[in-house]
MDTraj code that builds the backbone (N, CA, C; nanometers):
import mdtraj as md
import numpy as np

residues = "TYR PRO THR LEU ASN GLN PRO LEU MET PHE LEU LEU LEU ILE CYS ALA GLY LEU ALA SER GLY ILE ILE PHE ASP LEU LEU ASN LEU VAL CYS ASN LEU VAL HIS GLU ASP ARG PHE SER LYS ILE PHE PHE ASP PHE LEU SER VAL LEU MET ALA PHE SER LEU LEU PHE ILE VAL ASN LEU LEU PHE ASN TYR GLY GLN PHE ARG VAL TYR VAL ILE ILE VAL PHE ILE LEU SER LEU PHE THR GLU ARG ALA ILE SER LYS PHE LEU TRP THR LYS LEU VAL GLU LYS CYS TYR SER LYS ILE SER LYS ARG ARG LYS ALA ARG GLY GLU GLN ARG LYS ALA GLY".split()
xyz = np.array([
    [4.4008, -7.6736, 2.6836],
    [4.4774, -7.6594, 2.5618],
    [4.3922, -7.6549, 2.4357],
    [4.3024, -7.7520, 2.4117],
    [4.2278, -7.7499, 2.2855],
    [4.1396, -7.6265, 2.2689],
    [4.0865, -7.5722, 2.3795],
    [3.9986, -7.4558, 2.3686],
    [4.0756, -7.3334, 2.3225],
    [4.1969, -7.3168, 2.3699],
    [4.2771, -7.2019, 2.3296],
    [4.3256, -7.2142, 2.1853],
    [4.3269, -7.3341, 2.1336],
    [4.3769, -7.3607, 1.9995],
    [4.2696, -7.3444, 1.8914],
    [4.1438, -7.3259, 1.9287],
    [4.0354, -7.3232, 1.8305],
    [4.0426, -7.2077, 1.7313],
    [4.0770, -7.0843, 1.7717],
    [4.0879, -6.9793, 1.6686],
    [4.1968, -7.0086, 1.5651],
    [4.3093, -7.0604, 1.6101],
    [4.4152, -7.0985, 1.5168],
    [4.3677, -7.2120, 1.4261],
    [4.2978, -7.3067, 1.4833],
    [4.2467, -7.4198, 1.4048],
    [4.1455, -7.3720, 1.3014],
    [4.0615, -7.2772, 1.3390],
    [3.9644, -7.2200, 1.2471],
    [4.0352, -7.1572, 1.1274],
    [4.1391, -7.0801, 1.1531],
    [4.2150, -7.0152, 1.0471],
    [4.2865, -7.1181, 0.9595],
    [4.3451, -7.2190, 1.0217],
    [4.4136, -7.3226, 0.9450],
    [4.3172, -7.4049, 0.8600],
    [4.1965, -7.4272, 0.9096],
    [4.0973, -7.5005, 0.8312],
    [4.0519, -7.4202, 0.7100],
    [4.0404, -7.2900, 0.7274],
    [4.0064, -7.2046, 0.6129],
    [4.1167, -7.2131, 0.5081],
    [4.2420, -7.2064, 0.5531],
    [4.3546, -7.2173, 0.4593],
    [4.3587, -7.3549, 0.3931],
    [4.3303, -7.4599, 0.4687],
    [4.3301, -7.5946, 0.4123],
    [4.2181, -7.6111, 0.3102],
    [4.1020, -7.5536, 0.3370],
    [3.9915, -7.5591, 0.2411],
    [4.0236, -7.4838, 0.1132],
    [4.0858, -7.3671, 0.1276],
    [4.1255, -7.2910, 0.0097],
    [4.2322, -7.3656, -0.0701],
    [4.3284, -7.4246, 0.0003],
    [4.4326, -7.5026, -0.0678],
    [4.3732, -7.6243, -0.1387],
    [4.2749, -7.6869, -0.0764],
    [4.2101, -7.8018, -0.1408],
    [4.1356, -7.7597, -0.2670],
    [4.0731, -7.6453, -0.2632],
    [4.0068, -7.5945, -0.3832],
    [4.1051, -7.5659, -0.4947],
    [4.2220, -7.5132, -0.4588],
    [4.3260, -7.4884, -0.5589],
    [4.3764, -7.6205, -0.6159],
    [4.3885, -7.7223, -0.5305],
    [4.4286, -7.8550, -0.5781],
    [4.3265, -7.9074, -0.6789],
    [4.1969, -7.8920, -0.6483],
    [4.0926, -7.9346, -0.7418],
    [4.1066, -7.8614, -0.8750],
    [4.1304, -7.7293, -0.8692],
    [4.1437, -7.6517, -0.9928],
    [4.2642, -7.6954, -1.0741],
    [4.3777, -7.7144, -1.0080],
    [4.4987, -7.7535, -1.0795],
    [4.4859, -7.8916, -1.1425],
    [4.4308, -7.9860, -1.0686],
    [4.4162, -8.1200, -1.1248],
    [4.3101, -8.1243, -1.2345],
    [4.2100, -8.0381, -1.2254],
    [4.1123, -8.0274, -1.3337],
    [4.1781, -7.9700, -1.4597],
    [4.2669, -7.8742, -1.4401],
    [4.3401, -7.8173, -1.5531],
    [4.4315, -7.9221, -1.6159],
    [4.5002, -8.0009, -1.5327],
    [4.5855, -8.1079, -1.5848],
    [4.5016, -8.2098, -1.6614],
    [4.3853, -8.2426, -1.6091],
    [4.2961, -8.3376, -1.6760],
    [4.2547, -8.2854, -1.8133],
    [4.2252, -8.1573, -1.8217],
    [4.1866, -8.0993, -1.9502],
    [4.3036, -8.0934, -2.0476],
    [4.4250, -8.0742, -1.9953],
    [4.5418, -8.0681, -2.0830],
    [4.5827, -8.2062, -2.1328],
    [4.5686, -8.3075, -2.0480],
    [4.6101, -8.4425, -2.0864],
    [4.5185, -8.4934, -2.1970],
    [4.3990, -8.5192, -2.1688],
    [4.2900, -8.5545, -2.2602],
    [4.1717, -8.5783, -2.1703],
    [4.0633, -8.5203, -2.2055],
    [3.9470, -8.5336, -2.1183],
    [3.8661, -8.6564, -2.1588],
    [3.9122, -8.7717, -2.1167],
    [3.8330, -8.8921, -2.1334],
    [3.7829, -8.9364, -1.9966],
    [3.7021, -9.0374, -1.9962],
    [3.6356, -9.0774, -1.8723],
    [3.7342, -9.1272, -1.7664],
    [3.8331, -9.2058, -1.8066],
    [3.9285, -9.2604, -1.7103],
    [4.0121, -9.1510, -1.6447],
    [4.0643, -9.0584, -1.7251],
    [4.1475, -8.9528, -1.6674],
    [4.0657, -8.8615, -1.5763],
    [3.9415, -8.8362, -1.6129],
    [3.8556, -8.7531, -1.5282],
    [3.8322, -8.8206, -1.3926],
    [3.8009, -8.9487, -1.3934],
    [3.7790, -9.0215, -1.2680],
    [3.9084, -9.0283, -1.1875],
    [4.0216, -9.0529, -1.2548],
    [4.1494, -9.0634, -1.1852],
    [4.1865, -8.9324, -1.1178],
    [4.1772, -8.8211, -1.1906],
    [4.2163, -8.6930, -1.1330],
    [4.1174, -8.6459, -1.0262],
    [3.9897, -8.6776, -1.0411],
    [3.8938, -8.6469, -0.9345],
    [3.9255, -8.7261, -0.8077],
    [3.9553, -8.8537, -0.8247],
    [3.9917, -8.9367, -0.7102],
    [4.1190, -8.8851, -0.6437],
    [4.2176, -8.8482, -0.7249],
    [4.3431, -8.7972, -0.6719],
    [4.3226, -8.6666, -0.5962],
    [4.2395, -8.5773, -0.6483],
    [4.2159, -8.4499, -0.5805],
    [4.1380, -8.4691, -0.4509],
    [4.0410, -8.5596, -0.4485],
    [3.9682, -8.5878, -0.3245],
    [4.0618, -8.6491, -0.2211],
    [4.1466, -8.7389, -0.2648],
    [4.2428, -8.8016, -0.1750],
    [4.3393, -8.6981, -0.1165],
    [4.3873, -8.6077, -0.1991],
    [4.4786, -8.5038, -0.1512],
    [4.4082, -8.4060, -0.0578],
    [4.2831, -8.3722, -0.0873],
    [4.2093, -8.2785, -0.0023],
    [4.1831, -8.3386, 0.1355],
    [4.1402, -8.4631, 0.1399],
    [4.1127, -8.5235, 0.2703],
    [4.2401, -8.5536, 0.3476],
    [4.3496, -8.5849, 0.2772],
    [4.4738, -8.6037, 0.3512],
    [4.5251, -8.4708, 0.4056],
    [4.5040, -8.3613, 0.3337],
    [4.5402, -8.2301, 0.3859],
    [4.4567, -8.1965, 0.5093],
    [4.3274, -8.2243, 0.5024],
    [4.2410, -8.2024, 0.6194],
    [4.2868, -8.2883, 0.7369],
    [4.3175, -8.4124, 0.7122],
    [4.3601, -8.5028, 0.8181],
    [4.4917, -8.4572, 0.8815],
    [4.5887, -8.4169, 0.7986],
    [4.7185, -8.3734, 0.8508],
    [4.7050, -8.2464, 0.9331],
    [4.6292, -8.1483, 0.8821],
    [4.6093, -8.0243, 0.9571],
    [4.5387, -8.0529, 1.0887],
    [4.4386, -8.1382, 1.0852],
    [4.3649, -8.1706, 1.2066],
    [4.4523, -8.2471, 1.3062],
    [4.5329, -8.3361, 1.2563],
    [4.6190, -8.4156, 1.3438],
    [4.7279, -8.3300, 1.4078],
    [4.7882, -8.2412, 1.3310],
    [4.8980, -8.1607, 1.3832],
    [4.8530, -8.0481, 1.4765],
    [4.7402, -7.9852, 1.4467],
    [4.7025, -7.8662, 1.5209],
    [4.5802, -7.8824, 1.6096],
    [4.5009, -7.9864, 1.5906],
    [4.3804, -8.0053, 1.6714],
    [4.3865, -8.1363, 1.7499],
    [4.5054, -8.1881, 1.7643],
    [4.5286, -8.3097, 1.8430],
    [4.4467, -8.4280, 1.7915],
    [4.4139, -8.4285, 1.6640],
    [4.3417, -8.5393, 1.6033],
    [4.1949, -8.5471, 1.6391],
    [4.1393, -8.4418, 1.6959],
    [3.9983, -8.4433, 1.7352],
    [3.9133, -8.3837, 1.6227],
    [3.8332, -8.4683, 1.5619],
    [3.7402, -8.4195, 1.4608],
    [3.6130, -8.3749, 1.5304],
    [3.5815, -8.2495, 1.5136],
    [3.4573, -8.1948, 1.5674],
    [3.3727, -8.1468, 1.4506],
    [3.2502, -8.1139, 1.4795],
    [3.1578, -8.0730, 1.3728],
    [3.2075, -7.9461, 1.3042],
    [3.2585, -7.8511, 1.3821],
    [3.3032, -7.7258, 1.3212],
    [3.4221, -7.7483, 1.2282],
    [3.5028, -7.8494, 1.2537],
    [3.6173, -7.8795, 1.1673],
    [3.5679, -7.9118, 1.0268],
    [3.4714, -7.9978, 1.0182],
    [3.4203, -8.0401, 0.8876],
    [3.3425, -7.9268, 0.8200],
    [3.2627, -7.8545, 0.8972],
    [3.1823, -7.7451, 0.8409],
    [3.2710, -7.6342, 0.7862],
    [3.3713, -7.5922, 0.8627],
    [3.4592, -7.4835, 0.8181],
    [3.5388, -7.5266, 0.6947],
    [3.5868, -7.6492, 0.6945],
    [3.6634, -7.6986, 0.5803],
    [3.5769, -7.7018, 0.4550],
    [3.4576, -7.7558, 0.4651],
    [3.3693, -7.7664, 0.3482],
    [3.3249, -7.6290, 0.3002],
    [3.2930, -7.5389, 0.3927],
    [3.2522, -7.4043, 0.3515],
    [3.3652, -7.3296, 0.2822],
    [3.4861, -7.3406, 0.3335],
    [3.5969, -7.2712, 0.2684],
    [3.6304, -7.3356, 0.1337],
    [3.6154, -7.4674, 0.1230],
    [3.6370, -7.5346, -0.0044],
    [3.5339, -7.4888, -0.1073],
    [3.4066, -7.4845, -0.0686],
    [3.3020, -7.4401, -0.1616],
    [3.3176, -7.2930, -0.1972],
    [3.3620, -7.2120, -0.1012],
    [3.3841, -7.0702, -0.1294],
    [3.4939, -7.0522, -0.2339],
    [3.6031, -7.1270, -0.2174],
    [3.7114, -7.1176, -0.3146],
    [3.6657, -7.1653, -0.4514],
    [3.5891, -7.2727, -0.4557],
    [3.5410, -7.3248, -0.5834],
    [3.4497, -7.2230, -0.6526],
    [3.3633, -7.1571, -0.5767],
    [3.2729, -7.0579, -0.6355],
    [3.3505, -6.9366, -0.6855],
    [3.4469, -6.8897, -0.6063],
    [3.5260, -6.7735, -0.6469],
    [3.6110, -6.8069, -0.7685],
    [3.6761, -6.9225, -0.7666],
    [3.7618, -6.9569, -0.8802],
    [3.6801, -6.9807, -1.0066],
    [3.5624, -7.0382, -0.9914],
    [3.4765, -7.0585, -1.1087],
    [3.4377, -6.9241, -1.1693],
    [3.4036, -6.8282, -1.0832],
    [3.3677, -6.6949, -1.1298],
    [3.4877, -6.6279, -1.1966],
    [3.6050, -6.6365, -1.1325],
    [3.7240, -6.5725, -1.1879],
    [3.7674, -6.6381, -1.3183],
    [3.7656, -6.7720, -1.3234],
    [3.8030, -6.8404, -1.4464],
    [3.7076, -6.8058, -1.5590],
    [3.5785, -6.7959, -1.5285],
    [3.4806, -6.7618, -1.6317],
    [3.5076, -6.6220, -1.6855],
    [3.5311, -6.5274, -1.5972],
    [3.5600, -6.3908, -1.6411],
    [3.6904, -6.3845, -1.7203],
    [3.7923, -6.4565, -1.6724],
    [3.9218, -6.4547, -1.7402],
    [3.9115, -6.5156, -1.8793],
    [3.8465, -6.6289, -1.8899],
    [3.8310, -6.6941, -2.0201],
    [3.7466, -6.6087, -2.1135],
    [3.6431, -6.5480, -2.0598],
    [3.5569, -6.4624, -2.1418],
    [3.6352, -6.3443, -2.1977],
    [3.7175, -6.2806, -2.1145],
    [3.7968, -6.1669, -2.1614],
    [3.8995, -6.2104, -2.2645],
    [3.9683, -6.3200, -2.2366],
    [4.0688, -6.3688, -2.3312],
    [4.0048, -6.4093, -2.4634],
    [3.8902, -6.4758, -2.4575],
    [3.8220, -6.5191, -2.5791],
    [3.7761, -6.3989, -2.6606],
    [3.7248, -6.2973, -2.5939],
    [3.6780, -6.1804, -2.6678],
    [3.7959, -6.1071, -2.7319],
    [3.9098, -6.1010, -2.6629],
    [4.0276, -6.0371, -2.7226],
    [4.0786, -6.1170, -2.8418],
    [4.0814, -6.2485, -2.8286],
    [4.1294, -6.3332, -2.9381],
    [4.0353, -6.3230, -3.0579],
    [3.9043, -6.3248, -3.0320],
    [3.8097, -6.3164, -3.1438],
    [3.8163, -6.1791, -3.2117],
    [3.8397, -6.0734, -3.1362],
    [3.8543, -5.9407, -3.1964],
    [3.9793, -5.9348, -3.2840],
    [4.0878, -5.9946, -3.2361],
    [4.2112, -5.9946, -3.3152],
    [4.1941, -6.0770, -3.4430],
    [4.1266, -6.1902, -3.4321],
    [4.1033, -6.2725, -3.5517],
    [4.0168, -6.1974, -3.6528],
    [3.9164, -6.1290, -3.6019],
    [3.8281, -6.0533, -3.6900],
    [3.9053, -5.9408, -3.7579],
    [3.9911, -5.8720, -3.6812],
    [4.0705, -5.7632, -3.7385],
    [4.1683, -5.8164, -3.8429],
    [4.2301, -5.9305, -3.8177],
    [4.3230, -5.9897, -3.9155],
    [4.2495, -6.0340, -4.0412],
    [4.1300, -6.0879, -4.0216],
    [4.0506, -6.1283, -4.1376],
    [4.0128, -6.0103, -4.2248],
    [3.9791, -5.8980, -4.1619],
    [3.9454, -5.7789, -4.2375],
    [4.0679, -5.7204, -4.3075],
    [4.1852, -5.7306, -4.2418],
    [4.3089, -5.6813, -4.3051],
    [4.3439, -5.7666, -4.4274],
    [4.3225, -5.8958, -4.4188],
    [4.3533, -5.9855, -4.5313],
    [4.2589, -5.9588, -4.6478],
    [4.1312, -5.9332, -4.6164],
    [4.0346, -5.9048, -4.7225],
    [4.0653, -5.7723, -4.7891],
    [4.1080, -5.6742, -4.7089],
    [4.1366, -5.5411, -4.7644],
    [4.2701, -5.5409, -4.8392],
    [4.3646, -5.6242, -4.7974],
    [4.5011, -5.6209, -4.8543],
    [4.5203, -5.7059, -4.9689],
])
top = md.Topology()
chain = top.add_chain()
for i, resn in enumerate(residues, 1):
    res = top.add_residue(resn, chain, resSeq=i)
    for name in ("N", "CA", "C"):
        top.add_atom(name, md.element.get_by_symbol(name[0]), res)
traj = md.Trajectory(xyz[None], top)
């Protein structure tokens, strides 16, 4: 049974790692919106780590019969780091584009006010 379940487990671990990365991103966004002080940063980091490991534990318990193997941890960590790298790249590009559009609009409005 466990041998036939490994491809499904591999796919589920990739999904769990990606979901954990999204959890990290969302809680980081909430932390930035609330107020970025030391306590809230530590609290939200702790909460995201707790949620990520509980997601890993639940997926492993339900689909891998609770057997932690080396590939379980490696696949989960690699997919988590992959999501973090991709989201960091995408967020950087998105913020850069939005900032450049906002700064262009501000500059154009400033020139209109000076001319008008």
